[in-house]
C-alpha positions in Angstrom: -36.8 -5.5 30.5 -40.0 -3.7 31.6 -40.2 0.1 31.6 -40.7 2.0 34.9 -44.4 2.6 35.7 -46.5 5.1 37.5 -44.0 8.0 37.3 -45.3 10.8 39.5 -43.7 14.2 40.0 -44.5 16.0 43.2 -43.4 19.4 44.4 -43.8 21.0 47.8 -42.3 24.4 48.5 -40.2 24.2 45.3 -38.6 20.8 46.3 -39.5 18.7 43.3 -39.1 14.9 43.2 -40.1 12.2 40.7 -41.0 8.7 42.0 -41.7 5.5 40.0 -42.6 1.9 40.4 -40.6 -1.0 39.2 -41.2 -4.8 39.6 -38.7 -6.8 41.7 -35.9 -8.3 39.6 -33.2 -10.8 40.3 -30.6 -8.2 39.3 -30.7 -4.7 40.7 -32.2 -2.4 38.1 -30.6 1.0 37.6 -32.5 4.0 36.2 -31.6 6.8 33.8 -33.7 10.0 34.2 -34.0 12.7 31.5 -35.9 16.0 31.6 -37.2 18.1 28.7 -37.8 21.8 29.4 -40.3 23.3 27.0 -37.9 26.1 25.9 -35.1 23.7 24.8 -37.5 21.1 23.4 -35.1 18.2 23.9 -34.3 15.7 26.7 -31.1 15.9 28.7 -29.8 13.6 31.5 -30.5 14.6 35.1 -26.9 14.2 36.2 -27.8 13.2 39.8 -30.1 10.4 38.4 -28.0 8.5 35.9 -27.5 4.8 36.8 -29.3 5.3 40.1 -30.7 2.3 41.9 -33.2 4.6 43.7 -36.8 4.7 42.6 -36.9 8.5 42.9 -35.0 11.5 41.6 -34.7 15.0 43.0 -35.5 17.4 40.2 -35.3 20.6 42.3 -32.3 22.0 40.5 -33.7 21.0 37.1 -36.9 22.9 37.1 -36.4 26.4 35.7 -39.3 28.8 35.8 -42.5 28.2 37.8 -44.6 28.6 34.6 -42.4 26.5 32.3 -43.6 23.1 31.1 -41.3 20.1 31.7 -41.5 16.4 30.7 -39.6 13.6 32.3 -38.6 10.2 31.0 -37.2 7.2 32.9 -35.7 4.0 31.6 -34.4 0.9 33.4 -31.1 -0.8 32.8 -30.7 -4.4 34.0 -27.4 -5.9 33.3 -26.7 -5.3 29.6 -30.4 -4.7 28.7 -32.4 -1.5 28.7 -36.1 -0.8 28.7 -38.0 1.7 26.6 -38.3 5.1 28.1 -41.5 5.8 30.1 -42.6 9.4 29.7 -44.6 11.6 32.0 -47.3 14.1 31.2 -46.5 17.7 31.2 -45.4 19.1 34.6 -45.7 22.9 35.4 -44.5 23.8 38.9 -47.0 26.7 39.4 -49.9 24.4 38.3 -48.9 21.0 39.9 -46.8 22.1 42.8 -47.9 22.8 46.4 -46.8 26.0 48.1 
């Protein structure tokens, strides 16, 4: 199962959303999204984006401080198979967001 690709996090006026690409499959892929805030140093599930069929995830409630680093990882689940996680680069709301 291929991993999701081209994961992009965008933020406008504090509404933060991740989008990704995935090739068409015969079975509908579902995605599991995890976020890692710098201060905790470990990934946790984004509860709104576990087993989602959407190719995006609203992260607005997950991003803590505007100056805090976050990383995101997304994996695909197709039937009983899972992909490797695809990880984003560091995201900082104050640096990468638009206000």
